[in-house]
MARVEXTI-643061 format. One record per residue (C-alpha): residue number from 0; chain; y, x, z. Coordinates in steps of 0.02 Angstrom, whole numbers. Example, Ala and Ser with C-alpha at 12.3 -4.5 7.8 and 13.67 -1.06 7.14 Angstrom:
BEGIN
{tornu 0, paba A, yy -225, xx 615, zz 390}
{tornu 1, paba A, yy -53, xx 684, zz 357}
***
This chain:
BEGIN
{tornu 0, paba A, yy 3929, xx 5475, zz 4345}
{tornu 1, paba A, yy 3790, xx 5351, zz 4304}
{tornu 2, paba A, yy 3705, xx 5379, zz 4472}
{tornu 3, paba A, yy 3868, xx 5356, zz 4568}
{tornu 4, paba A, yy 3902, xx 5193, zz 4476}
{tornu 5, paba A, yy 3727, xx 5131, zz 4515}
{tornu 6, paba A, yy 3741, xx 5174, zz 4700}
{tornu 7, paba A, yy 3912, xx 5093, zz 4709}
{tornu 8, paba A, yy 3843, xx 4935, zz 4630}
{tornu 9, paba A, yy 3706, xx 4930, zz 4761}
{tornu 10, paba A, yy 3830, xx 4951, zz 4902}
{tornu 11, paba A, yy 3939, xx 4811, zz 4832}
{tornu 12, paba A, yy 3791, xx 4694, zz 4826}
{tornu 13, paba A, yy 3743, xx 4736, zz 5005}
{tornu 14, paba A, yy 3918, xx 4689, zz 5066}
{tornu 15, paba A, yy 3944, xx 4537, zz 4956}
{tornu 16, paba A, yy 3947, xx 4372, zz 5054}
{tornu 17, paba A, yy 3837, xx 4220, zz 5025}
{tornu 18, paba A, yy 3725, xx 4289, zz 4890}
{tornu 19, paba A, yy 3571, xx 4185, zz 4851}
{tornu 20, paba A, yy 3406, xx 4263, zz 4805}
{tornu 21, paba A, yy 3353, xx 4249, zz 4624}
{tornu 22, paba A, yy 3199, xx 4144, zz 4584}
{tornu 23, paba A, yy 3106, xx 4253, zz 4460}
{tornu 24, paba A, yy 3006, xx 4181, zz 4316}
{tornu 25, paba A, yy 2818, xx 4176, zz 4339}
{tornu 26, paba A, yy 2680, xx 4244, zz 4227}
{tornu 27, paba A, yy 2572, xx 4096, zz 4176}
{tornu 28, paba A, yy 2400, xx 4105, zz 4093}
{tornu 29, paba A, yy 2384, xx 4022, zz 3925}
{tornu 30, paba A, yy 2561, xx 4066, zz 3870}
{tornu 31, paba A, yy 2559, xx 4123, zz 3688}
{tornu 32, paba A, yy 2659, xx 4278, zz 3646}
{tornu 33, paba A, yy 2771, xx 4251, zz 3495}
{tornu 34, paba A, yy 2836, xx 4393, zz 3388}
{tornu 35, paba A, yy 2963, xx 4460, zz 3352}
{tornu 36, paba A, yy 3042, xx 4370, zz 3501}
{tornu 37, paba A, yy 2922, xx 4444, zz 3629}
{tornu 38, paba A, yy 2961, xx 4620, zz 3569}
{tornu 39, paba A, yy 3129, xx 4590, zz 3653}
{tornu 40, paba A, yy 3184, xx 4582, zz 3835}
{tornu 41, paba A, yy 3138, xx 4445, zz 3958}
{tornu 42, paba A, yy 3282, xx 4448, zz 4083}
{tornu 43, paba A, yy 3215, xx 4303, zz 4189}
{tornu 44, paba A, yy 3073, xx 4416, zz 4249}
{tornu 45, paba A, yy 3095, xx 4547, zz 4383}
{tornu 46, paba A, yy 3027, xx 4702, zz 4296}
{tornu 47, paba A, yy 2998, xx 4754, zz 4115}
{tornu 48, paba A, yy 2963, xx 4915, zz 4022}
{tornu 49, paba A, yy 2940, xx 4985, zz 3848}
{tornu 50, paba A, yy 2833, xx 5142, zz 3855}
{tornu 51, paba A, yy 2806, xx 5262, zz 3710}
{tornu 52, paba A, yy 2690, xx 5409, zz 3738}
{tornu 53, paba A, yy 2608, xx 5523, zz 3612}
{tornu 54, paba A, yy 2548, xx 5689, zz 3545}
{tornu 55, paba A, yy 2651, xx 5792, zz 3424}
{tornu 56, paba A, yy 2614, xx 5947, zz 3321}
{tornu 57, paba A, yy 2742, xx 6072, zz 3257}
{tornu 58, paba A, yy 2735, xx 6145, zz 3082}
{tornu 59, paba A, yy 2633, xx 6287, zz 3156}
{tornu 60, paba A, yy 2509, xx 6166, zz 3235}
{tornu 61, paba A, yy 2561, xx 6190, zz 3417}
{tornu 62, paba A, yy 2522, xx 6032, zz 3520}
{tornu 63, paba A, yy 2655, xx 5943, zz 3623}
{tornu 64, paba A, yy 2660, xx 5781, zz 3722}
{tornu 65, paba A, yy 2809, xx 5664, zz 3736}
{tornu 66, paba A, yy 2862, xx 5512, zz 3837}
{tornu 67, paba A, yy 3009, xx 5395, zz 3812}
{tornu 68, paba A, yy 3021, xx 5246, zz 3929}
{tornu 69, paba A, yy 3151, xx 5111, zz 3958}
{tornu 70, paba A, yy 3140, xx 5001, zz 4112}
{tornu 71, paba A, yy 3237, xx 4841, zz 4145}
{tornu 72, paba A, yy 3252, xx 4772, zz 4321}
{tornu 73, paba A, yy 3333, xx 4608, zz 4369}
{tornu 74, paba A, yy 3429, xx 4619, zz 4533}
{tornu 75, paba A, yy 3368, xx 4501, zz 4670}
{tornu 76, paba A, yy 3532, xx 4411, zz 4705}
{tornu 77, paba A, yy 3627, xx 4273, zz 4617}
{tornu 78, paba A, yy 3814, xx 4290, zz 4601}
{tornu 79, paba A, yy 3949, xx 4185, zz 4522}
{tornu 80, paba A, yy 4057, xx 4336, zz 4485}
{tornu 81, paba A, yy 4092, xx 4327, zz 4297}
{tornu 82, paba A, yy 4137, xx 4512, zz 4283}
{tornu 83, paba A, yy 4035, xx 4613, zz 4159}
{tornu 84, paba A, yy 4023, xx 4746, zz 4293}
{tornu 85, paba A, yy 3920, xx 4630, zz 4404}
{tornu 86, paba A, yy 3747, xx 4715, zz 4409}
{tornu 87, paba A, yy 3630, xx 4575, zz 4356}
{tornu 88, paba A, yy 3516, xx 4690, zz 4258}
{tornu 89, paba A, yy 3486, xx 4876, zz 4291}
{tornu 90, paba A, yy 3420, xx 4991, zz 4154}
{tornu 91, paba A, yy 3323, xx 5151, zz 4187}
{tornu 92, paba A, yy 3259, xx 5276, zz 4060}
{tornu 93, paba A, yy 3137, xx 5421, zz 4075}
{tornu 94, paba A, yy 3101, xx 5551, zz 3942}
{tornu 95, paba A, yy 2988, xx 5702, zz 3944}
{tornu 96, paba A, yy 2918, xx 5839, zz 3834}
{tornu 97, paba A, yy 2754, xx 5925, zz 3882}
{tornu 98, paba A, yy 2749, xx 6100, zz 3808}
{tornu 99, paba A, yy 2605, xx 6216, zz 3861}
{tornu 100, paba A, yy 2707, xx 6366, zz 3804}
{tornu 101, paba A, yy 2845, xx 6317, zz 3927}
{tornu 102, paba A, yy 2719, xx 6289, zz 4066}
{tornu 103, paba A, yy 2797, xx 6139, zz 4151}
{tornu 104, paba A, yy 2866, xx 5970, zz 4103}
{tornu 105, paba A, yy 3040, xx 5955, zz 4031}
{tornu 106, paba A, yy 3106, xx 5786, zz 4086}
{tornu 107, paba A, yy 3266, xx 5688, zz 4110}
{tornu 108, paba A, yy 3317, xx 5516, zz 4168}
{tornu 109, paba A, yy 3463, xx 5396, zz 4160}
{tornu 110, paba A, yy 3517, xx 5241, zz 4256}
{tornu 111, paba A, yy 3650, xx 5112, zz 4212}
{tornu 112, paba A, yy 3702, xx 4932, zz 4233}
{tornu 113, paba A, yy 3688, xx 4819, zz 4082}
{tornu 114, paba A, yy 3874, xx 4803, zz 4049}
{tornu 115, paba A, yy 4007, xx 4823, zz 3915}
{tornu 116, paba A, yy 3878, xx 4871, zz 3783}
{tornu 117, paba A, yy 3851, xx 5042, zz 3863}
{tornu 118, paba A, yy 3674, xx 4996, zz 3915}
{tornu 119, paba A, yy 3563, xx 4847, zz 3882}
{tornu 120, paba A, yy 3408, xx 4772, zz 3805}
{tornu 121, paba A, yy 3405, xx 4647, zz 3662}
{tornu 122, paba A, yy 3316, xx 4481, zz 3689}
{tornu 123, paba A, yy 3269, xx 4461, zz 3506}
{tornu 124, paba A, yy 3174, xx 4622, zz 3470}
{tornu 125, paba A, yy 3141, xx 4793, zz 3545}
{tornu 126, paba A, yy 3310, xx 4875, zz 3566}
{tornu 127, paba A, yy 3346, xx 4958, zz 3733}
{tornu 128, paba A, yy 3481, xx 5089, zz 3761}
{tornu 129, paba A, yy 3581, xx 5186, zz 3888}
{tornu 130, paba A, yy 3728, xx 5272, zz 3805}
{tornu 131, paba A, yy 3654, xx 5376, zz 3662}
{tornu 132, paba A, yy 3473, xx 5358, zz 3722}
{tornu 133, paba A, yy 3386, xx 5221, zz 3624}
{tornu 134, paba A, yy 3219, xx 5142, zz 3581}
{tornu 135, paba A, yy 3235, xx 5017, zz 3439}
{tornu 136, paba A, yy 3113, xx 4927, zz 3325}
{tornu 137, paba A, yy 3164, xx 4925, zz 3142}
{tornu 138, paba A, yy 3038, xx 4832, zz 3037}
{tornu 139, paba A, yy 2873, xx 4903, zz 3099}
{tornu 140, paba A, yy 2947, xx 5070, zz 3153}
{tornu 141, paba A, yy 3002, xx 5114, zz 3330}
{tornu 142, paba A, yy 3150, xx 5234, zz 3327}
{tornu 143, paba A, yy 3161, xx 5351, zz 3478}
{tornu 144, paba A, yy 3323, xx 5445, zz 3508}
{tornu 145, paba A, yy 3339, xx 5551, zz 3665}
{tornu 146, paba A, yy 3465, xx 5690, zz 3695}
{tornu 147, paba A, yy 3437, xx 5778, zz 3862}
{tornu 148, paba A, yy 3512, xx 5940, zz 3926}
{tornu 149, paba A, yy 3365, xx 6052, zz 3875}
{tornu 150, paba A, yy 3270, xx 5949, zz 3746}
{tornu 151, paba A, yy 3295, xx 5811, zz 3619}
{tornu 152, paba A, yy 3183, xx 5688, zz 3527}
{tornu 153, paba A, yy 3218, xx 5598, zz 3364}
{tornu 154, paba A, yy 3058, xx 5511, zz 3313}
{tornu 155, paba A, yy 3000, xx 5370, zz 3199}
{tornu 156, paba A, yy 2839, xx 5288, zz 3263}
{tornu 157, paba A, yy 2766, xx 5169, zz 3134}
{tornu 158, paba A, yy 2638, xx 5032, zz 3172}
{tornu 159, paba A, yy 2505, xx 4985, zz 3045}
{tornu 160, paba A, yy 2435, xx 4828, zz 3121}
{tornu 161, paba A, yy 2471, xx 4683, zz 3238}
{tornu 162, paba A, yy 2502, xx 4703, zz 3424}
{tornu 163, paba A, yy 2348, xx 4726, zz 3533}
{tornu 164, paba A, yy 2359, xx 4587, zz 3663}
{tornu 165, paba A, yy 2293, xx 4646, zz 3831}
{tornu 166, paba A, yy 2195, xx 4535, zz 3951}
{tornu 167, paba A, yy 2178, xx 4353, zz 3900}
{tornu 168, paba A, yy 2293, xx 4337, zz 3748}
{tornu 169, paba A, yy 2427, xx 4446, zz 3830}
{tornu 170, paba A, yy 2403, xx 4379, zz 4007}
{tornu 171, paba A, yy 2345, xx 4534, zz 4103}
{tornu 172, paba A, yy 2286, xx 4508, zz 4281}
{tornu 173, paba A, yy 2332, xx 4640, zz 4410}
{tornu 174, paba A, yy 2246, xx 4557, zz 4558}
{tornu 175, paba A, yy 2141, xx 4407, zz 4613}
{tornu 176, paba A, yy 2291, xx 4295, zz 4646}
{tornu 177, paba A, yy 2354, xx 4200, zz 4492}
{tornu 178, paba A, yy 2531, xx 4267, zz 4508}
{tornu 179, paba A, yy 2475, xx 4449, zz 4513}
{tornu 180, paba A, yy 2487, xx 4473, zz 4326}
{tornu 181, paba A, yy 2595, xx 4531, zz 4183}
{tornu 182, paba A, yy 2623, xx 4489, zz 4001}
{tornu 183, paba A, yy 2562, xx 4644, zz 3913}
{tornu 184, paba A, yy 2530, xx 4706, zz 3737}
{tornu 185, paba A, yy 2507, xx 4877, zz 3658}
{tornu 186, paba A, yy 2540, xx 4957, zz 3489}
{tornu 187, paba A, yy 2412, xx 5099, zz 3475}
{tornu 188, paba A, yy 2391, xx 5222, zz 3331}
{tornu 189, paba A, yy 2576, xx 5236, zz 3291}
{tornu 190, paba A, yy 2605, xx 5366, zz 3155}
{tornu 191, paba A, yy 2745, xx 5484, zz 3210}
{tornu 192, paba A, yy 2865, xx 5588, zz 3106}
{tornu 193, paba A, yy 3028, xx 5665, zz 3162}
{tornu 194, paba A, yy 3105, xx 5813, zz 3249}
{tornu 195, paba A, yy 3124, xx 5889, zz 3421}
{tornu 196, paba A, yy 3238, xx 6019, zz 3498}
{tornu 197, paba A, yy 3189, xx 6131, zz 3644}
{tornu 198, paba A, yy 3310, xx 6276, zz 3642}
{tornu 199, paba A, yy 3253, xx 6353, zz 3478}
{tornu 200, paba A, yy 3335, xx 6243, zz 3348}
{tornu 201, paba A, yy 3275, xx 6084, zz 3266}
{tornu 202, paba A, yy 3087, xx 6077, zz 3231}
{tornu 203, paba A, yy 2995, xx 5952, zz 3123}
{tornu 204, paba A, yy 2846, xx 5866, zz 3206}
{tornu 205, paba A, yy 2711, xx 5741, zz 3163}
{tornu 206, paba A, yy 2587, xx 5652, zz 3275}
{tornu 207, paba A, yy 2515, xx 5492, zz 3346}
{tornu 208, paba A, yy 2587, xx 5382, zz 3483}
{tornu 209, paba A, yy 2555, xx 5228, zz 3588}
{tornu 210, paba A, yy 2679, xx 5093, zz 3641}
{tornu 211, paba A, yy 2658, xx 4977, zz 3790}
{tornu 212, paba A, yy 2773, xx 4829, zz 3824}
{tornu 213, paba A, yy 2747, xx 4740, zz 3988}
{tornu 214, paba A, yy 2846, xx 4617, zz 4095}
{tornu 215, paba A, yy 2811, xx 4535, zz 4262}
{tornu 216, paba A, yy 2886, xx 4472, zz 4424}
{tornu 217, paba A, yy 2742, xx 4515, zz 4542}
{tornu 218, paba A, yy 2658, xx 4666, zz 4466}
{tornu 219, paba A, yy 2590, xx 4747, zz 4624}
{tornu 220, paba A, yy 2515, xx 4652, zz 4770}
{tornu 221, paba A, yy 2567, xx 4702, zz 4947}
{tornu 222, paba A, yy 2393, xx 4775, zz 4970}
{tornu 223, paba A, yy 2411, xx 4892, zz 4820}
{tornu 224, paba A, yy 2463, xx 5075, zz 4830}
{tornu 225, paba A, yy 2481, xx 5118, zz 4644}
{tornu 226, paba A, yy 2380, xx 5132, zz 4485}
{tornu 227, paba A, yy 2288, xx 5246, zz 4367}
{tornu 228, paba A, yy 2308, xx 5202, zz 4183}
{tornu 229, paba A, yy 2262, xx 5276, zz 4016}
{tornu 230, paba A, yy 2304, xx 5234, zz 3836}
{tornu 231, paba A, yy 2197, xx 5335, zz 3714}
{tornu 232, paba A, yy 2204, xx 5336, zz 3524}
{tornu 233, paba A, yy 2022, xx 5364, zz 3475}
{tornu 234, paba A, yy 1961, xx 5453, zz 3320}
{tornu 235, paba A, yy 1926, xx 5334, zz 3177}
{tornu 236, paba A, yy 2071, xx 5218, zz 3222}
{tornu 237, paba A, yy 2006, xx 5140, zz 3384}
{tornu 238, paba A, yy 2098, xx 5125, zz 3550}
{tornu 239, paba A, yy 2055, xx 5124, zz 3735}
{tornu 240, paba A, yy 2165, xx 5053, zz 3874}
{tornu 241, paba A, yy 2100, xx 5055, zz 4052}
{tornu 242, paba A, yy 2180, xx 5038, zz 4223}
{tornu 243, paba A, yy 2134, xx 5026, zz 4404}
{tornu 244, paba A, yy 2251, xx 4973, zz 4543}
{tornu 245, paba A, yy 2210, xx 5066, zz 4703}
{tornu 246, paba A, yy 2214, xx 4980, zz 4873}
{tornu 247, paba A, yy 2316, xx 5051, zz 5017}
{tornu 248, paba A, yy 2158, xx 5050, zz 5121}
{tornu 249, paba A, yy 2063, xx 5151, zz 4990}
{tornu 250, paba A, yy 1952, xx 5093, zz 4850}
{tornu 251, paba A, yy 1998, xx 4981, zz 4704}
{tornu 252, paba A, yy 2107, xx 4827, zz 4720}
{tornu 253, paba A, yy 2089, xx 4773, zz 4537}
{tornu 254, paba A, yy 2045, xx 4845, zz 4366}
{tornu 255, paba A, yy 2037, xx 4800, zz 4183}
{tornu 256, paba A, yy 2041, xx 4866, zz 4008}
{tornu 257, paba A, yy 2016, xx 4846, zz 3821}
{tornu 258, paba A, yy 1917, xx 4943, zz 3691}
{tornu 259, paba A, yy 1977, xx 4904, zz 3514}
{tornu 260, paba A, yy 1896, xx 4953, zz 3350}
{tornu 261, paba A, yy 1994, xx 5010, zz 3197}
{tornu 262, paba A, yy 1977, xx 4835, zz 3122}
{tornu 263, paba A, yy 2065, xx 4758, zz 3273}
{tornu 264, paba A, yy 1911, xx 4682, zz 3352}
{tornu 265, paba A, yy 1928, xx 4707, zz 3539}
{tornu 266, paba A, yy 1815, xx 4700, zz 3690}
{tornu 267, paba A, yy 1895, xx 4655, zz 3855}
{tornu 268, paba A, yy 1833, xx 4724, zz 4021}
{tornu 269, paba A, yy 1840, xx 4645, zz 4193}
{tornu 270, paba A, yy 1861, xx 4732, zz 4361}
{tornu 271, paba A, yy 1676, xx 4773, zz 4380}
{tornu 272, paba A, yy 1665, xx 4856, zz 4208}
{tornu 273, paba A, yy 1800, xx 4989, zz 4234}
{tornu 274, paba A, yy 1784, xx 5148, zz 4338}
{tornu 275, paba A, yy 1894, xx 5301, zz 4364}
{tornu 276, paba A, yy 1812, xx 5456, zz 4440}
{tornu 277, paba A, yy 1916, xx 5613, zz 4476}
{tornu 278, paba A, yy 1847, xx 5773, zz 4399}
{tornu 279, paba A, yy 1981, xx 5894, zz 4457}
{tornu 280, paba A, yy 2142, xx 5888, zz 4558}
{tornu 281, paba A, yy 2306, xx 5982, zz 4546}
{tornu 282, paba A, yy 2438, xx 6001, zz 4683}
{tornu 283, paba A, yy 2619, xx 6004, zz 4629}
{tornu 284, paba A, yy 2711, xx 6161, zz 4686}
{tornu 285, paba A, yy 2874, xx 6062, zz 4684}
{tornu 286, paba A, yy 2828, xx 5908, zz 4787}
{tornu 287, paba A, yy 2660, xx 5950, zz 4866}
{tornu 288, paba A, yy 2583, xx 5793, zz 4793}
{tornu 289, paba A, yy 2401, xx 5807, zz 4738}
{tornu 290, paba A, yy 2344, xx 5716, zz 4581}
{tornu 291, paba A, yy 2173, xx 5692, zz 4497}
{tornu 292, paba A, yy 2236, xx 5761, zz 4332}
{tornu 293, paba A, yy 2062, xx 5766, zz 4254}
{tornu 294, paba A, yy 1975, xx 5598, zz 4260}
{tornu 295, paba A, yy 1814, xx 5519, zz 4197}
{tornu 296, paba A, yy 1852, xx 5344, zz 4134}
{tornu 297, paba A, yy 1707, xx 5224, zz 4109}
{tornu 298, paba A, yy 1719, xx 5056, zz 4022}
{tornu 299, paba A, yy 1575, xx 4941, zz 3978}
{tornu 300, paba A, yy 1442, xx 5076, zz 3989}
{tornu 301, paba A, yy 1538, xx 5212, zz 3894}
{tornu 302, paba A, yy 1630, xx 5360, zz 3972}
{tornu 303, paba A, yy 1768, xx 5479, zz 3920}
{tornu 304, paba A, yy 1824, xx 5635, zz 4013}
{tornu 305, paba A, yy 2013, xx 5650, zz 4010}
{tornu 306, paba A, yy 2075, xx 5831, zz 4014}
{tornu 307, paba A, yy 2262, xx 5863, zz 4025}
{tornu 308, paba A, yy 2358, xx 5961, zz 3895}
{tornu 309, paba A, yy 2429, xx 6053, zz 4047}
{tornu 310, paba A, yy 2422, xx 6019, zz 4233}
{tornu 311, paba A, yy 2608, xx 6015, zz 4273}
{tornu 312, paba A, yy 2661, xx 5848, zz 4199}
{tornu 313, paba A, yy 2736, xx 5776, zz 4358}
{tornu 314, paba A, yy 2896, xx 5673, zz 4341}
{tornu 315, paba A, yy 3011, xx 5668, zz 4492}
{tornu 316, paba A, yy 3115, xx 5510, zz 4466}
{tornu 317, paba A, yy 3181, xx 5486, zz 4642}
{tornu 318, paba A, yy 3360, xx 5476, zz 4580}
{tornu 319, paba A, yy 3316, xx 5333, zz 4461}
{tornu 320, paba A, yy 3167, xx 5222, zz 4495}
{tornu 321, paba A, yy 3138, xx 5306, zz 4663}
{tornu 322, paba A, yy 2963, xx 5368, zz 4624}
{tornu 323, paba A, yy 2867, xx 5528, zz 4594}
{tornu 324, paba A, yy 2720, xx 5509, zz 4475}
{tornu 325, paba A, yy 2612, xx 5605, zz 4352}
{tornu 326, paba A, yy 2617, xx 5554, zz 4169}
{tornu 327, paba A, yy 2525, xx 5672, zz 4055}
{tornu 328, paba A, yy 2458, xx 5704, zz 3881}
{tornu 329, paba A, yy 2268, xx 5712, zz 3889}
{tornu 330, paba A, yy 2119, xx 5737, zz 3775}
{tornu 331, paba A, yy 1971, xx 5617, zz 3784}
{tornu 332, paba A, yy 1811, xx 5718, zz 3783}
{tornu 333, paba A, yy 1625, xx 5681, zz 3786}
{tornu 334, paba A, yy 1497, xx 5822, zz 3803}
{tornu 335, paba A, yy 1625, xx 5949, zz 3746}
{tornu 336, paba A, yy 1680, xx 5851, zz 3592}
{tornu 337, paba A, yy 1856, xx 5780, zz 3573}
{tornu 338, paba A, yy 1852, xx 5593, zz 3537}
{tornu 339, paba A, yy 2036, xx 5550, zz 3554}
{tornu 340, paba A, yy 2206, xx 5590, zz 3625}
{tornu 341, paba A, yy 2328, xx 5493, zz 3730}
{tornu 342, paba A, yy 2409, xx 5484, zz 3900}
{tornu 343, paba A, yy 2351, xx 5468, zz 4081}
{tornu 344, paba A, yy 2470, xx 5396, zz 4212}
{tornu 345, paba A, yy 2446, xx 5418, zz 4400}
{tornu 346, paba A, yy 2562, xx 5326, zz 4521}
{tornu 347, paba A, yy 2564, xx 5298, zz 4708}
{tornu 348, paba A, yy 2498, xx 5470, zz 4756}
{tornu 349, paba A, yy 2663, xx 5525, zz 4834}
{tornu 350, paba A, yy 2680, xx 5364, zz 4934}
{tornu 351, paba A, yy 2634, xx 5181, zz 4900}
{tornu 352, paba A, yy 2730, xx 5123, zz 4747}
{tornu 353, paba A, yy 2865, xx 4992, zz 4772}
{tornu 354, paba A, yy 2924, xx 4885, zz 4626}
***
């Protein structure tokens, strides 16, 4: 039903007369992020997401990975139609559970217009929802509630420090042009407690997670094909974020990253200080797409080898955001020793990513 409503909304917009294009807000360097306001939605910008990824352990110690993501997208046309059904903002949500015992990714997605309270995103704090799926910030705890057909998540992810501002005070460049940027902050080292369901009753879990909140109007340049990204919670309380945007012609279009210590002191890295080197690839039996699922990430003279919890962590979201990508739980290793855990994201390997 949700997908049919979304497609119908798109058809209505295509046929509507005299619609003007929206002028999206721009990302400007030097803009200070203000909390709690900037935990909330920024509907004047084209694209926004709240991403929670993490590692869980059952009572028996079995490792699992999870993802819960809410996307907000502003439609590109102005309309004077006052109806609440007019699709000015579209909400997407992805959720996944990586379970080595199951052997492949459990995942689900939803799409809806922001209308009648059935879907939306608060502008005052983190609170995004589609029906009974929700990600909401209560105090310093992010509440994740996902109920899919073959799995469910009910998690409390608690922060124990201020937001980690990425780039220059939250202004994160994605290319050499000034407008190719996002506002971006992270909440690493979230302490997780809660429960999951995966066809065997309710199970208590604990773990550690990472939240990214990012908004932009021109995230990817026309020359860009997609990105590789990692968010790793390091042992001792540190955190590593690194990304590279790949060019359609091959090579790197842009790159950046941050290495933060447990005390919050952070070192920022420019494009020439970040490198991603594939160590091993995996080809999806479902889509035929090949991904570098094991990756050596180097930042400022240090390197970490990212090894996936399991290879099959591909998410086919063609019915929602229109993309196929790999988003997987991974261990950060160095000379055979585990130094951290987090997530690796690989986009644009199926076809150049469009946003």
